[in-house]
N, C-alpha and C positions, 0 to 999 in steps of 0.2 A: 505493499502499500504508499508506504513513503517513497516506491520508486517508477510508482505508475506515469504511465502509460506500462505495461511490459510490454518487450516482443513474444511475442506469440506464431507458433504455425502449429499445426497437424500431418505435416507432410508426414514426419519420423513413428506420426502413432500403426501406419501399416507391417512398421516391422517386425510389429506384435504381432504379426498374424503366423509364428513360428516359435511355437515353446524352446527354449534352451535346453540342453540337457544337464547342464549341473544347477545345483541348486542354488551357488552363489551367484550365478548369473540369472537365477528366475526371483531371489530374491531383490538383485540390486534393481530388476528390471518395475517387478512391485514399486516399489519407491519411484522411480520413477512416471510411473503409471497417474502415482496419488497425487505426484505435484503435478503434474501435465492438467487434475482435475482442477487444483487449485487456481493452476494458473489461467484455464479455459474458462472457468466461472470469471473469475478475478478481472477479463478483458471481456467480457461480455460475447462469448463463444459458449455458453452452457449446449447449445447442439454439438456440442462433439459427447456430452456426459456418457450418453447410452453406448456409445462404445470405445470408452473410455470403462466403463460398466463393465463390460464382456469382456474383454481382455484381462481388469480385475478377476473377475473370475473366474478368469481359464486357472492365472497365475495362483492364486491362492489355492486352488484344490491341487494344485501339483505339486504346493508346498505342504499335503493336507493339511490347511486353516479354511476348504471350501465352507461347511458348516456355518462354521462364524460368519459369511461376508457376504450370507444370502440374504439374511434384511435387510442386510445394508446398501444391495444394490439394488434392491424395490425399493429403498428409500428413497435413494439417487435418484433410479430412475421417477420415481414422481418428483422430485422435489426439482428436475430438473424440467420435464413436462408443463412444471407450471409455474417458473423461471421464479423459483424462492431460492435467490442465490446464497441469503445466509444462512439459512436451512439445508441447502449443498453442504457450504464451507464446514457448518456440522459433524454431517453424514461424513464427506472425507478423510477427518480427525477423529471421529469415532471408527470407521471403517481402518486405516493402521493401525489403529490404539489396540481396536481387536486380532487382526490378523500378530501381530506380534506378543500381544499374550500367548494367543494359542500356539506359538512359534518357545514361549518359554514353560507352554505348558509340555510340549512334544520335548522337551529338553533339547532344543533347538537355536535358543540362545543366540547366539554367533549369526544368526540370517536376519532376524531384528535390525542389529545393527548397522548387518546389509539396507536394509529396508529403507531406515532414515536415513543410509549416507546417498541410495539411490533418488533420494526424494531433495537432499541439498545439494545434489548438484544439479536437478533439473533445474529446481532454483536459482541456481544459484547464474545459469546458462544464461537464463531469459533474463532476468534480472539485467549482468553484467551487458547482455547485447542491448541491452533497454540502454543504458547508462551511455554506453560508443556511441551509440544512434546519436543519443545529445545528451551532451554534457553536461554534469553542473555539479560544481563543487560539492550545495548540500545533498542531492541524491549518489553521489562516489561515495561520499562518506560514510556512507551503508553498509555499502560492501569491502569494508576494509572491516576484518574480523577476522586474524588471524587465532583468536583464540578456540573458534567454532571449528576450524580449518585443523589445529592441535589433535583439538578434543578427538577429529576422525578419526584422524593422524594414529594418532595413540591409540584406538580403537579399533584401529584393524591389525595394530601391531599387538594385542593384545587377543585376536581370539586363537582357536584351534591354531595350533601349528599345521590342518593338516589344511586348515583357507587360509591360512596369511601366508603361507607359503607359495600356494597355486602365484602365477607365472601373472596374470593377468591383475590379483588380487597385489602379490607386491610390485606391481607396475603403478597399481592407484596410487597408491602410499606416497612410493617417489614424488609420483605428480603434484601430492597433497601437501610434503613438506616445499616442494615448488612454491604451490600456491599459498601455502602458508607465509613465505618473506614478499611474495609479489603483494601484501593486505598489509605488513608490518608498517605504519607509519611514523618515521621519529616523530621526536614533539612538539616541534613545528615544524614540522613535511606537511604540504598540502598534496591533495591527490592531481595528478594530473590526468589529461586526457590518453598518453603513454601510458601508464600506469592502468588506468582501466580497460586497454586494450592487452597490455601481459596477463589481466585477471582474468580479461574474457577468453583469452588464448590456453590457458590451461582448463580453465573451468569448462571448454567445447570439448576441450581433449578428455576429459574426466570421464564428461558427462557417456563422454561416446562408449568410453572401456564401458560405465553403466549396462549401456544399452545392447552393449553387446550378443 
């Protein structure tokens, strides 16, 4: 909301027609889909919510959390039809929360971290693209969150070694560490269009990894 208008396109939604076999990729993709829902609503594209909800249902089922998401999908479709944007946002947040709880109950808590990471990366890509297109110092400052990049880098590093050692997960952590550096401002330093372009470039690469 601080950065509106956000950048949005539904071109990449067709990527989700094919389910990846790897559960870590399912998790990060699920996170990007939930973020897509928020961005679509925020930018006035609630007509894309049924497609997003359909993909969410398939991904959650593949992860073993399908039962939890059924009622949320019905609510998402209802709110989208009625163009009830506040209710859509609430339903999307509840969807993510319940899927993550289900994964924890299934003793798969590492995947809940990856869902959260996928969502943040998709949102960051949209936000940095928007600020790059229309730069102001006030809008740009909202992107300089090295604490969040640190959090996700540490989260990935502390995952089960079978997950944290996967090549695409290791690569994402490397990019997150670079993102942390790009997001750090000195005490008297101000954001510049060039610094936003750097954040956007890294965020786009990370979002691409999340959607592999």
